N, CA, C and O atoms as a Tinker XYZ file with bonds, in Angstrom:
   496  protein
     1  N      2.202000   -8.528000   12.673000    73     2
     2  CA     2.625000   -8.752000   11.109000    64     1     3
     3  C      2.807000  -10.204000   11.065000    63     2     4     5
     4  O      3.219000  -10.880000   12.008000    81     3
     5  N      2.444000  -10.681000    9.806000    73     3     6
     6  CA     2.959000  -12.025000    9.384000    64     5     7
     7  C      3.958000  -12.091000    8.169000    63     6     8     9
     8  O      4.266000  -11.401000    7.197000    81     7
     9  N      4.422000  -13.733000    8.958000    73     7    10
    10  CA     5.336000  -13.482000    7.204000    64     9    11
    11  C      5.392000  -14.838000    6.661000    63    10    12    13
    12  O      5.268000  -15.854000    7.346000    81    11
    13  N      5.606000  -14.804000    5.253000    73    11    14
    14  CA     5.512000  -16.007000    4.601000    64    13    15
    15  C      6.931000  -16.147000    3.730000    63    14    16    17
    16  O      7.653000  -15.161000    3.871000    81    15
    17  N      7.382000  -17.026000    2.991000    73    15    18
    18  CA     8.292000  -16.929000    1.882000    64    17    19
    19  C      7.951000  -17.347000    0.847000    63    18    20    21
    20  O      7.701000  -18.543000    0.698000    81    19
    21  N      7.826000  -16.184000   -0.427000    73    19    22
    22  CA     7.850000  -16.512000   -1.399000    64    21    23
    23  C      9.160000  -16.435000   -2.289000    63    22    24    25
    24  O     10.280000  -16.090000   -1.912000    81    23
    25  N      8.776000  -16.821000   -3.517000    73    23    26
    26  CA    10.136000  -16.447000   -4.506000    64    25    27
    27  C     11.366000  -16.040000   -3.654000    63    26    28    29
    28  O     11.817000  -14.894000   -3.627000    81    27
    29  N     11.959000  -17.294000   -2.830000    73    27    30
    30  CA    13.235000  -16.860000   -2.150000    64    29    31
    31  C     12.819000  -15.663000   -1.401000    63    30    32    33
    32  O     13.811000  -15.015000   -1.067000    81    31
    33  N     11.989000  -15.267000   -1.112000    73    31    34
    34  CA    12.140000  -13.853000   -0.146000    64    33    35
    35  C     11.027000  -13.991000    0.745000    63    34    36    37
    36  O     10.312000  -14.990000    0.825000    81    35
    37  N     10.895000  -12.735000    1.538000    73    35    38
    38  CA     9.723000  -12.822000    3.129000    64    37    39
    39  C      9.165000  -11.716000    2.371000    63    38    40    41
    40  O      9.705000  -10.723000    1.883000    81    39
    41  N      7.597000  -12.236000    2.390000    73    39    42
    42  CA     6.576000  -11.404000    2.102000    64    41    43
    43  C      6.120000  -11.098000    3.686000    63    42    44    45
    44  O      6.092000  -12.073000    4.437000    81    43
    45  N      5.769000   -9.814000    4.211000    73    43    46
    46  CA     5.312000   -9.334000    5.198000    64    45    47
    47  C      3.774000   -9.149000    4.785000    63    46    48    49
    48  O      3.392000   -8.888000    3.644000    81    47
    49  N      2.997000   -9.319000    5.854000    73    47    50
    50  CA     1.617000   -9.134000    5.551000    64    49    51
    51  C      1.322000   -7.912000    6.827000    63    50    52    53
    52  O      1.393000   -8.522000    7.894000    81    51
    53  N      1.057000   -6.604000    7.053000    73    51    54
    54  CA     0.923000   -5.739000    7.986000    64    53    55
    55  C     -0.613000   -5.355000    8.185000    63    54    56    57
    56  O     -1.261000   -5.191000    7.152000    81    55
    57  N     -1.211000   -5.206000    9.317000    73    55    58
    58  CA    -2.552000   -4.673000    9.741000    64    57    59
    59  C     -2.513000   -3.352000    9.346000    63    58    60    61
    60  O     -1.494000   -2.725000    9.057000    81    59
    61  N     -3.436000   -3.021000    9.342000    73    59    62
    62  CA    -4.040000   -1.421000    8.795000    64    61    63
    63  C     -3.247000   -0.694000   10.145000    63    62    64    65
    64  O     -2.385000    0.169000    9.979000    81    63
    65  N     -3.577000   -1.069000   11.196000    73    63    66
    66  CA    -3.075000   -0.482000   12.541000    64    65    67
    67  C     -1.287000   -0.487000   12.320000    63    66    68    69
    68  O     -0.729000    0.610000   12.276000    81    67
    69  N     -0.748000   -1.313000   12.234000    73    67    70
    70  CA     0.725000   -1.541000   12.032000    64    69    71
    71  C      1.119000   -0.789000   10.473000    63    70    72    73
    72  O      2.261000   -0.926000   10.036000    81    71
    73  N      0.333000   -0.189000    9.885000    73    71    74
    74  CA     0.963000    0.570000    8.659000    64    73    75
    75  C      0.576000    1.948000    8.863000    63    74    76    77
    76  O      1.058000    2.822000    8.143000    81    75
    77  N     -0.256000    2.222000    9.785000    73    75    78
    78  CA    -0.828000    3.623000   10.246000    64    77    79
    79  C      0.241000    4.063000   11.091000    63    78    80    81
    80  O      0.778000    5.169000   11.036000    81    79
    81  N      0.481000    3.251000   11.774000    73    79    82
    82  CA     1.957000    3.694000   13.251000    64    81    83
    83  C      3.348000    4.128000   12.373000    63    82    84    85
    84  O      3.927000    5.209000   12.472000    81    83
    85  N      3.703000    3.071000   11.547000    73    83    86
    86  CA     4.732000    3.165000   10.660000    64    85    87
    87  C      4.671000    4.240000    9.917000    63    86    88    89
    88  O      5.663000    4.961000   10.027000    81    87
    89  N      3.856000    4.605000    9.195000    73    87    90
    90  CA     3.425000    5.786000    8.302000    64    89    91
    91  C      3.416000    6.986000    8.590000    63    90    92    93
    92  O      3.755000    7.903000    7.842000    81    91
    93  N      2.907000    7.100000   10.042000    73    91    94
    94  CA     3.146000    8.308000   10.688000    64    93    95
    95  C      4.458000    8.760000   11.317000    63    94    96    97
    96  O      4.795000    9.943000   11.366000    81    95
    97  N      5.204000    7.709000   11.812000    73    95    98
    98  CA     6.544000    7.921000   12.056000    64    97    99
    99  C      7.634000    7.943000   11.030000    63    98   100   101
   100  O      8.797000    8.017000   11.427000    81    99
   101  N      7.373000    7.886000    9.752000    73    99   102
   102  CA     8.185000    7.963000    8.612000    64   101   103
   103  C      8.814000    6.675000    8.486000    63   102   104   105
   104  O      9.690000    6.662000    7.621000    81   103
   105  N      8.688000    5.932000    8.899000    73   103   106
   106  CA     9.370000    4.691000    8.586000    64   105   107
   107  C      9.411000    3.574000    7.620000    63   106   108   109
   108  O     10.203000    2.661000    7.387000    81   107
   109  N      8.029000    4.056000    7.035000    73   107   110
   110  CA     7.789000    3.074000    5.509000    64   109   111
   111  C      7.405000    4.039000    4.212000    63   110   112   113
   112  O      7.089000    5.227000    4.281000    81   111
   113  N      7.482000    3.450000    3.340000    73   111   114
   114  CA     7.439000    4.070000    1.793000    64   113   115
   115  C      6.096000    3.352000    1.487000    63   114   116   117
   116  O      6.047000    2.225000    0.994000    81   115
   117  N      4.990000    4.112000    1.825000    73   115   118
   118  CA     3.551000    3.204000    1.174000    64   117   119
   119  C      2.865000    3.577000   -0.060000    63   118   120   121
   120  O      2.521000    4.745000   -0.237000    81   119
   121  N      2.626000    2.591000   -0.995000    73   119   122
   122  CA     2.585000    2.753000   -2.163000    64   121   123
   123  C      1.356000    1.624000   -2.548000    63   122   124   125
   124  O      1.329000    0.394000   -2.519000    81   123
   125  N      0.185000    2.845000   -2.987000    73   123   126
   126  CA    -1.027000    2.545000   -3.605000    64   125   127
   127  C     -0.852000    1.657000   -4.824000    63   126   128   129
   128  O      0.038000    2.186000   -5.490000    81   127
   129  N     -1.367000    0.333000   -5.553000    73   127   130
   130  CA    -1.247000   -0.103000   -6.364000    64   129   131
   131  C     -2.442000   -0.014000   -6.998000    63   130   132   133
   132  O     -2.372000   -0.553000   -8.103000    81   131
   133  N     -3.980000    0.642000   -6.656000    73   131   134
   134  CA    -4.455000    0.678000   -7.738000    64   133   135
   135  C     -4.985000    1.703000   -8.800000    63   134   136   137
   136  O     -4.291000    2.675000   -9.097000    81   135
   137  N     -6.201000    1.494000   -9.368000    73   135   138
   138  CA    -5.975000    2.210000  -10.886000    64   137   139
   139  C     -6.026000    4.350000  -10.122000    63   138   140   141
   140  O     -6.364000    4.862000   -9.054000    81   139
   141  N     -5.593000    4.768000  -11.175000    73   139   142
   142  CA    -5.562000    6.470000  -10.929000    64   141   143
   143  C     -6.839000    6.863000  -10.341000    63   142   144   145
   144  O     -6.929000    7.775000   -9.519000    81   143
   145  N     -8.079000    5.999000  -10.869000    73   143   146
   146  CA    -9.320000    6.670000  -10.558000    64   145   147
   147  C    -10.195000    6.155000   -9.331000    63   146   148   149
   148  O    -11.321000    6.609000   -9.129000    81   147
   149  N     -9.671000    5.275000   -8.600000    73   147   150
   150  CA    -9.430000    4.682000   -7.544000    64   149   151
   151  C     -8.898000    5.710000   -6.626000    63   150   152   153
   152  O     -9.517000    6.499000   -5.913000    81   151
   153  N     -7.940000    5.587000   -6.746000    73   151   154
   154  CA    -6.611000    6.990000   -6.048000    64   153   155
   155  C     -7.376000    8.066000   -5.773000    63   154   156   157
   156  O     -7.582000    8.344000   -4.591000    81   155
   157  N     -7.922000    8.848000   -6.796000    73   155   158
   158  CA    -8.529000   10.172000   -6.779000    64   157   159
   159  C     -9.344000   10.091000   -6.011000    63   158   160   161
   160  O     -9.139000   10.785000   -5.016000    81   159
   161  N    -10.839000    9.146000   -6.008000    73   159   162
   162  CA   -11.795000    8.975000   -5.106000    64   161   163
   163  C    -11.605000    9.073000   -3.823000    63   162   164   165
   164  O    -12.166000    9.795000   -2.999000    81   163
   165  N    -10.511000    8.050000   -3.668000    73   163   166
   166  CA   -10.042000    8.080000   -2.004000    64   165   167
   167  C     -8.517000    7.484000   -1.758000    63   166   168   169
   168  O     -7.896000    6.910000   -2.653000    81   167
   169  N     -8.160000    7.632000   -0.843000    73   167   170
   170  CA    -6.408000    7.327000   -0.905000    64   169   171
   171  C     -5.997000    7.668000    0.779000    63   170   172   173
   172  O     -6.361000    8.561000    1.544000    81   171
   173  N     -5.246000    6.724000    0.903000    73   171   174
   174  CA    -4.339000    7.097000    2.419000    64   173   175
   175  C     -3.401000    8.481000    1.609000    63   174   176   177
   176  O     -2.846000    8.702000    0.532000    81   175
   177  N     -3.621000    9.060000    2.706000    73   175   178
   178  CA    -2.800000   10.854000    2.349000    64   177   179
   179  C     -1.484000   10.832000    2.428000    63   178   180   181
   180  O     -0.789000   10.411000    3.353000    81   179
   181  N     -1.076000   11.436000    1.136000    73   179   182
   182  CA     0.423000   11.108000    0.895000    64   181   183
   183  C      0.996000    9.745000    0.385000    63   182   184   185
   184  O      2.200000    9.632000    0.151000    81   183
   185  N      0.161000    8.764000    0.225000    73   183   186
   186  CA     0.705000    7.477000   -0.380000    64   185   187
   187  C      0.978000    7.809000   -1.692000    63   186   188   189
   188  O      0.436000    8.742000   -2.285000    81   187
   189  N      2.104000    6.796000   -2.325000    73   187   190
   190  CA     2.656000    7.184000   -3.629000    64   189   191
   191  C      1.718000    6.413000   -4.507000    63   190   192   193
   192  O      0.877000    5.757000   -3.891000    81   191
   193  N      1.684000    6.356000   -5.710000    73   191   194
   194  CA     0.410000    5.909000   -6.640000    64   193   195
   195  C      1.512000    5.334000   -7.492000    63   194   196   197
   196  O      2.481000    5.957000   -7.927000    81   195
   197  N      1.191000    3.882000   -7.693000    73   195   198
   198  CA     2.068000    2.909000   -9.062000    64   197   199
   199  C      1.311000    2.286000   -9.275000    63   198   200   201
   200  O      1.330000    1.394000   -8.426000    81   199
   201  N      0.081000    2.056000  -10.350000    73   199   202
   202  CA    -1.292000    1.376000  -10.513000    64   201   203
   203  C     -0.054000    0.068000  -10.926000    63   202   204   205
   204  O      1.024000    0.118000  -11.518000    81   203
   205  N     -0.839000   -1.063000  -10.282000    73   203   206
   206  CA    -0.312000   -2.673000  -10.626000    64   205   207
   207  C      0.221000   -2.773000  -12.183000    63   206   208   209
   208  O      1.383000   -2.948000  -12.548000    81   207
   209  N     -0.909000   -2.618000  -12.965000    73   207   210
   210  CA    -1.116000   -2.878000  -14.399000    64   209   211
   211  C      0.166000   -2.084000  -15.166000    63   210   212   213
   212  O      0.505000   -2.522000  -16.265000    81   211
   213  N      0.909000   -0.876000  -14.578000    73   211   214
   214  CA     1.698000    0.013000  -15.262000    64   213   215
   215  C      3.087000   -0.222000  -14.403000    63   214   216   217
   216  O      4.114000    0.351000  -14.766000    81   215
   217  N      3.077000   -1.175000  -13.135000    73   215   218
   218  CA     4.090000   -1.020000  -12.190000    64   217   219
   219  C      5.412000   -2.399000  -12.509000    63   218   220   221
   220  O      5.258000   -3.613000  -12.648000    81   219
   221  N      6.249000   -1.827000  -12.525000    73   219   222
   222  CA     7.825000   -2.073000  -12.932000    64   221   223
   223  C      8.877000   -2.273000  -11.574000    63   222   224   225
   224  O      9.559000   -1.334000  -11.164000    81   223
   225  N      8.900000   -3.565000  -10.979000    73   223   226
   226  CA     9.339000   -3.769000   -9.725000    64   225   227
   227  C     10.940000   -3.300000   -9.779000    63   226   228   229
   228  O     11.413000   -3.079000   -8.664000    81   227
   229  N     11.736000   -3.138000  -10.771000    73   227   230
   230  CA    13.170000   -2.362000  -10.960000    64   229   231
   231  C     12.820000   -0.988000  -10.545000    63   230   232   233
   232  O     13.730000   -0.417000   -9.944000    81   231
   233  N     11.384000   -0.094000  -10.766000    73   231   234
   234  CA    11.780000    0.967000  -10.364000    64   233   235
   235  C     10.987000    1.436000   -9.100000    63   234   236   237
   236  O     10.777000    2.643000   -8.982000    81   235
   237  N     10.474000    0.459000   -8.029000    73   235   238
   238  CA    10.480000    0.466000   -6.859000    64   237   239
   239  C     11.604000    0.921000   -5.779000    63   238   240   241
   240  O     12.739000    0.445000   -5.803000    81   239
   241  N     11.253000    1.724000   -4.991000    73   239   242
   242  CA    12.005000    2.435000   -4.121000    64   241   243
   243  C     13.190000    1.163000   -3.561000    63   242   244   245
   244  O     12.870000   -0.007000   -3.350000    81   243
   245  N     14.329000    1.626000   -3.426000    73   243   246
   246  CA    15.170000    0.869000   -2.098000    64   245   247
   247  C     14.906000    0.568000   -0.751000    63   246   248   249
   248  O     15.036000    1.344000    0.196000    81   247
   249  N     14.542000   -0.554000   -0.719000    73   247   250
   250  CA    13.760000   -0.912000    0.538000    64   249   251
   251  C     14.128000   -1.206000    1.749000    63   250   252   253
   252  O     13.420000   -1.386000    2.739000    81   251
   253  N     16.022000   -1.281000    1.567000    73   251   254
   254  CA    16.888000   -1.142000    2.625000    64   253   255
   255  C     16.830000    0.001000    3.657000    63   254   256   257
   256  O     17.095000   -0.207000    4.841000    81   255
   257  N     16.520000    1.069000    3.240000    73   255   258
   258  CA    16.377000    1.935000    4.392000    64   257   259
   259  C     14.996000    2.027000    4.886000    63   258   260   261
   260  O     14.817000    2.139000    6.098000    81   259
   261  N     14.011000    1.991000    4.082000    73   259   262
   262  CA    12.332000    2.235000    4.653000    64   261   263
   263  C     12.048000    0.851000    3.815000    63   262   264   265
   264  O     12.460000    0.533000    2.699000    81   263
   265  N     11.261000    0.186000    4.668000    73   263   266
   266  CA    10.511000   -0.998000    4.178000    64   265   267
   267  C      9.103000   -0.426000    3.247000    63   266   268   269
   268  O      8.365000    0.428000    3.737000    81   267
   269  N      8.888000   -0.911000    2.095000    73   267   270
   270  CA     7.968000   -0.764000    1.036000    64   269   271
   271  C      7.122000   -1.386000    1.390000    63   270   272   273
   272  O      7.312000   -2.597000    1.497000    81   271
   273  N      5.630000   -0.734000    1.773000    73   271   274
   274  CA     4.159000   -1.751000    2.257000    64   273   275
   275  C      3.660000   -1.197000    0.684000    63   274   276   277
   276  O      4.023000   -0.175000    0.100000    81   275
   277  N      2.748000   -2.203000    0.258000    73   275   278
   278  CA     2.073000   -1.917000   -0.663000    64   277   279
   279  C      0.475000   -2.007000   -0.280000    63   278   280   281
   280  O      0.087000   -2.782000    0.595000    81   279
   281  N     -0.570000   -1.001000   -1.134000    73   279   282
   282  CA    -1.707000   -1.517000   -0.338000    64   281   283
   283  C     -2.526000   -1.383000   -1.966000    63   282   284   285
   284  O     -2.004000   -0.964000   -2.999000    81   283
   285  N     -3.986000   -1.897000   -1.778000    73   283   286
   286  CA    -4.860000   -1.985000   -2.672000    64   285   287
   287  C     -6.055000   -1.719000   -2.261000    63   286   288   289
   288  O     -6.234000   -0.875000   -1.382000    81   287
   289  N     -7.260000   -2.526000   -2.938000    73   287   290
   290  CA    -8.536000   -2.141000   -2.242000    64   289   291
   291  C     -8.933000   -3.341000   -1.616000    63   290   292   293
   292  O     -9.922000   -3.125000   -0.916000    81   291
   293  N     -8.538000   -4.612000   -1.579000    73   291   294
   294  CA    -8.661000   -5.374000   -0.500000    64   293   295
   295  C     -7.728000   -6.346000   -0.068000    63   294   296   297
   296  O     -8.034000   -7.183000    0.781000    81   295
   297  N     -6.471000   -6.285000   -0.662000    73   295   298
   298  CA    -5.223000   -6.833000   -0.434000    64   297   299
   299  C     -4.569000   -7.820000   -1.642000    63   298   300   301
   300  O     -3.416000   -8.186000   -1.869000    81   299
   301  N     -5.646000   -8.029000   -2.196000    73   299   302
   302  CA    -5.404000   -8.991000   -3.272000    64   301   303
   303  C     -4.296000   -8.560000   -4.366000    63   302   304   305
   304  O     -3.379000   -9.337000   -4.631000    81   303
   305  N     -4.381000   -7.587000   -4.851000    73   303   306
   306  CA    -3.596000   -7.147000   -5.861000    64   305   307
   307  C     -2.316000   -6.490000   -5.295000    63   306   308   309
   308  O     -1.399000   -6.499000   -6.116000    81   307
   309  N     -1.998000   -5.897000   -4.054000    73   307   310
   310  CA    -1.402000   -5.647000   -3.104000    64   309   311
   311  C     -0.090000   -6.883000   -3.002000    63   310   312   313
   312  O      1.132000   -6.756000   -2.920000    81   311
   313  N     -0.844000   -7.899000   -3.042000    73   311   314
   314  CA    -0.188000   -9.359000   -2.504000    64   313   315
   315  C      0.478000   -9.918000   -3.561000    63   314   316   317
   316  O      1.354000  -10.754000   -3.342000    81   315
   317  N      0.083000   -9.448000   -5.123000    73   315   318
   318  CA     0.122000   -9.876000   -6.267000    64   317   319
   319  C      1.459000   -9.028000   -6.605000    63   318   320   321
   320  O      2.447000   -9.544000   -7.126000    81   319
   321  N      1.373000   -7.733000   -6.263000    73   319   322
   322  CA     2.672000   -6.687000   -6.804000    64   321   323
   323  C      3.868000   -7.500000   -5.669000    63   322   324   325
   324  O      5.078000   -7.645000   -5.838000    81   323
   325  N      3.406000   -7.732000   -5.045000    73   323   326
   326  CA     4.813000   -8.055000   -3.646000    64   325   327
   327  C      5.212000   -9.115000   -4.015000    63   326   328   329
   328  O      6.422000   -9.285000   -3.864000    81   327
   329  N      4.383000  -10.300000   -4.661000    73   327   330
   330  CA     4.921000  -11.443000   -5.186000    64   329   331
   331  C      5.897000  -10.800000   -6.582000    63   330   332   333
   332  O      6.924000  -11.385000   -6.928000    81   331
   333  N      5.520000   -9.835000   -7.122000    73   331   334
   334  CA     6.291000   -9.825000   -8.373000    64   333   335
   335  C      7.949000   -8.900000   -7.966000    63   334   336   337
   336  O      8.906000   -8.677000   -8.708000    81   335
   337  N      7.798000   -8.646000   -6.939000    73   335   338
   338  CA     8.985000   -7.925000   -6.703000    64   337   339
   339  C      9.766000   -8.863000   -5.756000    63   338   340   341
   340  O     10.992000   -8.775000   -5.699000    81   339
   341  N      9.044000   -9.811000   -4.971000    73   339   342
   342  CA     9.951000  -10.883000   -4.809000    64   341   343
   343  C     10.748000  -11.688000   -6.165000    63   342   344   345
   344  O     11.975000  -11.778000   -6.191000    81   343
   345  N      9.983000  -12.176000   -7.125000    73   343   346
   346  CA    10.387000  -12.486000   -8.268000    64   345   347
   347  C     11.408000  -12.001000   -8.822000    63   346   348   349
   348  O     12.275000  -12.747000   -9.278000    81   347
   349  N     11.491000  -10.787000   -8.883000    73   347   350
   350  CA    12.737000   -9.736000   -9.244000    64   349   351
   351  C     13.846000   -9.135000   -8.153000    63   350   352   353
   352  O     14.294000   -7.996000   -8.017000    81   351
   353  N     14.019000   -9.977000   -7.665000    73   351   354
   354  CA    15.195000   -9.663000   -6.634000    64   353   355
   355  C     14.889000   -9.195000   -5.196000    63   354   356   357
   356  O     15.641000   -9.369000   -4.237000    81   355
   357  N     13.595000   -8.531000   -5.165000    73   355   358
   358  CA    13.769000   -8.183000   -3.434000    64   357   359
   359  C     13.433000   -9.277000   -2.587000    63   358   360   361
   360  O     12.466000  -10.035000   -2.661000    81   359
   361  N     14.463000   -9.244000   -1.692000    73   359   362
   362  CA    14.340000  -10.206000   -0.313000    64   361   363
   363  C     13.512000  -10.074000    0.534000    63   362   364   365
   364  O     13.435000  -10.971000    1.373000    81   363
   365  N     12.483000   -8.775000    0.636000    73   363   366
   366  CA    11.643000   -8.342000    1.789000    64   365   367
   367  C     10.953000   -7.497000    1.185000    63   366   368   369
   368  O     11.563000   -6.566000    0.660000    81   367
   369  N      9.209000   -7.560000    1.049000    73   367   370
   370  CA     8.470000   -6.709000    0.695000    64   369   371
   371  C      7.064000   -7.078000    1.418000    63   370   372   373
   372  O      6.582000   -8.166000    1.732000    81   371
   373  N      6.629000   -5.842000    1.550000    73   371   374
   374  CA     5.311000   -6.129000    2.322000    64   373   375
   375  C      4.136000   -5.460000    1.931000    63   374   376   377
   376  O      4.162000   -4.395000    1.314000    81   375
   377  N      2.737000   -6.254000    2.385000    73   375   378
   378  CA     1.720000   -5.219000    2.082000    64   377   379
   379  C      0.702000   -5.333000    2.914000    63   378   380   381
   380  O      0.640000   -6.180000    3.804000    81   379
   381  N     -0.247000   -4.390000    2.640000    73   379   382
   382  CA    -1.358000   -4.290000    3.888000    64   381   383
   383  C     -2.677000   -5.186000    3.758000    63   382   384   385
   384  O     -3.351000   -5.293000    2.733000    81   383
   385  N     -2.956000   -5.898000    5.162000    73   383   386
   386  CA    -3.615000   -6.865000    5.085000    64   385   387
   387  C     -5.295000   -6.223000    4.761000    63   386   388   389
   388  O     -5.644000   -5.305000    5.504000    81   387
   389  N     -5.943000   -6.526000    4.068000    73   387   390
   390  CA    -7.679000   -6.061000    3.675000    64   389   391
   391  C     -7.258000   -4.900000    3.295000    63   390   392   393
   392  O     -8.045000   -4.121000    3.834000    81   391
   393  N     -6.257000   -4.096000    2.506000    73   391   394
   394  CA    -5.985000   -3.264000    1.645000    64   393   395
   395  C     -6.978000   -1.855000    1.869000    63   394   396   397
   396  O     -7.119000   -1.656000    3.076000    81   395
   397  N     -7.435000   -1.204000    1.331000    73   395   398
   398  CA    -7.655000    0.185000    1.579000    64   397   399
   399  C     -9.250000   -0.032000    2.301000    63   398   400   401
   400  O     -9.680000    0.856000    3.038000    81   399
   401  N    -10.036000   -1.218000    2.038000    73   399   402
   402  CA   -11.036000   -1.474000    2.972000    64   401   403
   403  C    -10.613000   -2.068000    4.318000    63   402   404   405
   404  O    -11.404000   -2.297000    5.233000    81   403
   405  N    -10.015000   -2.172000    4.336000    73   403   406
   406  CA    -9.328000   -2.677000    5.907000    64   405   407
   407  C     -9.009000   -1.275000    6.821000    63   406   408   409
   408  O     -9.340000   -0.953000    7.962000    81   407
   409  N     -8.112000   -0.519000    5.645000    73   407   410
   410  CA    -7.841000    0.825000    6.269000    64   409   411
   411  C     -9.260000    1.578000    7.077000    63   410   412   413
   412  O     -9.409000    1.784000    8.282000    81   411
   413  N    -10.141000    1.867000    6.004000    73   411   414
   414  CA   -11.315000    2.548000    6.259000    64   413   415
   415  C    -11.825000    1.615000    7.316000    63   414   416   417
   416  O    -11.918000    2.270000    8.354000    81   415
   417  N    -12.178000    0.433000    7.499000    73   415   418
   418  CA   -12.901000   -0.177000    8.599000    64   417   419
   419  C    -12.157000   -0.229000    9.750000    63   418   420   421
   420  O    -12.632000   -0.871000   10.687000    81   419
   421  N    -11.177000    0.267000    9.875000    73   419   422
   422  CA   -10.122000    0.734000   11.112000    64   421   423
   423  C    -10.438000    1.844000   11.786000    63   422   424   425
   424  O     -9.914000    2.150000   12.857000    81   423
   425  N    -11.621000    2.747000   10.993000    73   423   426
   426  CA   -11.464000    4.045000   11.597000    64   425   427
   427  C     -9.781000    4.939000   11.158000    63   426   428   429
   428  O     -9.417000    5.811000   11.948000    81   427
   429  N     -9.207000    4.747000   10.358000    73   427   430
   430  CA    -7.990000    5.393000    9.896000    64   429   431
   431  C     -8.139000    6.657000    9.175000    63   430   432   433
   432  O     -8.810000    6.496000    8.155000    81   431
   433  N     -7.776000    7.765000    9.340000    73   431   434
   434  CA    -7.914000    9.056000    8.451000    64   433   435
   435  C     -7.430000    8.529000    7.069000    63   434   436   437
   436  O     -6.630000    7.616000    6.867000    81   435
   437  N     -8.177000    9.404000    6.038000    73   435   438
   438  CA    -7.984000    9.216000    4.489000    64   437   439
   439  C     -8.427000   10.352000    3.938000    63   438   440   441
   440  O     -9.022000   11.248000    4.537000    81   439
   441  N     -8.061000   10.318000    2.474000    73   439   442
   442  CA    -8.887000   12.009000    1.549000    64   441   443
   443  C     -9.767000   11.129000    0.977000    63   442   444   445
   444  O     -9.372000   10.045000    0.548000    81   443
   445  N    -10.736000   11.415000    0.929000    73   443   446
   446  CA   -11.848000   11.138000    0.249000    64   445   447
   447  C    -12.459000   12.379000   -0.817000    63   446   448   449
   448  O    -11.903000   13.477000   -0.865000    81   447
   449  N    -13.593000   12.072000   -1.602000    73   447   450
   450  CA   -14.117000   12.965000   -2.621000    64   449   451
   451  C    -15.239000   13.373000   -2.013000    63   450   452   453
   452  O    -16.077000   12.546000   -1.653000    81   451
   453  N    -15.425000   14.860000   -1.794000    73   451   454
   454  CA   -16.651000   15.522000   -1.342000    64   453   455
   455  C    -17.457000   15.414000   -2.370000    63   454   456   457
   456  O    -16.987000   16.133000   -3.252000    81   455
   457  N    -18.546000   14.836000   -2.784000    73   455   458
   458  CA   -19.439000   14.391000   -3.735000    64   457   459
   459  C    -20.287000   15.389000   -4.389000    63   458   460   461
   460  O    -20.736000   15.400000   -5.536000    81   459
   461  N    -20.431000   16.329000   -3.309000    73   459   462
   462  CA   -21.468000   17.783000   -3.893000    64   461   463
   463  C    -20.277000   18.664000   -4.467000    63   462   464   465
   464  O    -20.413000   19.281000   -5.524000    81   463
   465  N    -19.320000   18.691000   -3.863000    73   463   466
   466  CA   -18.122000   19.541000   -5.040000    64   465   467
   467  C    -17.099000   18.966000   -5.666000    63   466   468   469
   468  O    -16.403000   19.565000   -6.486000    81   467
   469  N    -16.933000   17.765000   -5.327000    73   467   470
   470  CA   -15.513000   16.979000   -6.333000    64   469   471
   471  C    -14.509000   17.454000   -5.662000    63   470   472   473
   472  O    -13.507000   17.176000   -6.321000    81   471
   473  N    -14.149000   18.142000   -4.509000    73   471   474
   474  CA   -12.901000   18.324000   -4.160000    64   473   475
   475  C    -12.405000   17.047000   -2.923000    63   474   476   477
   476  O    -13.147000   16.305000   -2.280000    81   475
   477  N    -11.497000   17.101000   -2.910000    73   475   478
   478  CA   -10.861000   16.219000   -1.790000    64   477   479
   479  C    -10.946000   16.663000   -0.393000    63   478   480   481
   480  O    -10.798000   17.863000   -0.161000    81   479
   481  N    -11.134000   15.956000    0.430000    73   479   482
   482  CA   -11.810000   16.121000    2.009000    64   481   483
   483  C    -11.020000   15.009000    2.729000    63   482   484   485
   484  O    -10.967000   13.823000    2.402000    81   483
   485  N    -10.462000   15.567000    3.689000    73   483   486
   486  CA   -10.017000   14.323000    5.015000    64   485   487
   487  C    -11.288000   13.548000    5.574000    63   486   488   489
   488  O    -12.420000   13.934000    5.862000    81   487
   489  N    -10.788000   12.549000    5.608000    73   487   490
   490  CA   -12.156000   11.745000    6.704000    64   489   491
   491  C    -11.355000   10.840000    7.443000    63   490   492   493
   492  O    -10.127000   10.763000    7.454000    81   491
   493  N    -12.186000   10.169000    8.054000    73   491   494
   494  CA   -11.554000    9.439000    8.798000    64   493   495
   495  C    -11.412000    9.372000   10.547000    63   494   496
   496  O    -10.695000    8.523000   11.076000    81   495
């Protein structure tokens, strides 16, 4: 994990494997900040959806008990959302390096869409 100070808080950048390990143990809250269409096409199984364009930092769950980790497609939007949270009073927030593309490149499991049927199915 890498850390940097932004807006009087700490931004943590987690690798996809660090996120997967912590998520499997129930140690983090994982939030996808992509669009609903992107999420419906493929996403990390069980991740919450809070699209960046609608996100209000004050509605993000308290991360004192479990760290909040954001992800998007490549890491750009999730870093931006993390900065918004830090500017609105969070002292620590995290995002996933490389976004969902990094997750898939690491060979981690996800839910994808079966293009023949349109149904969701496990992948990875």
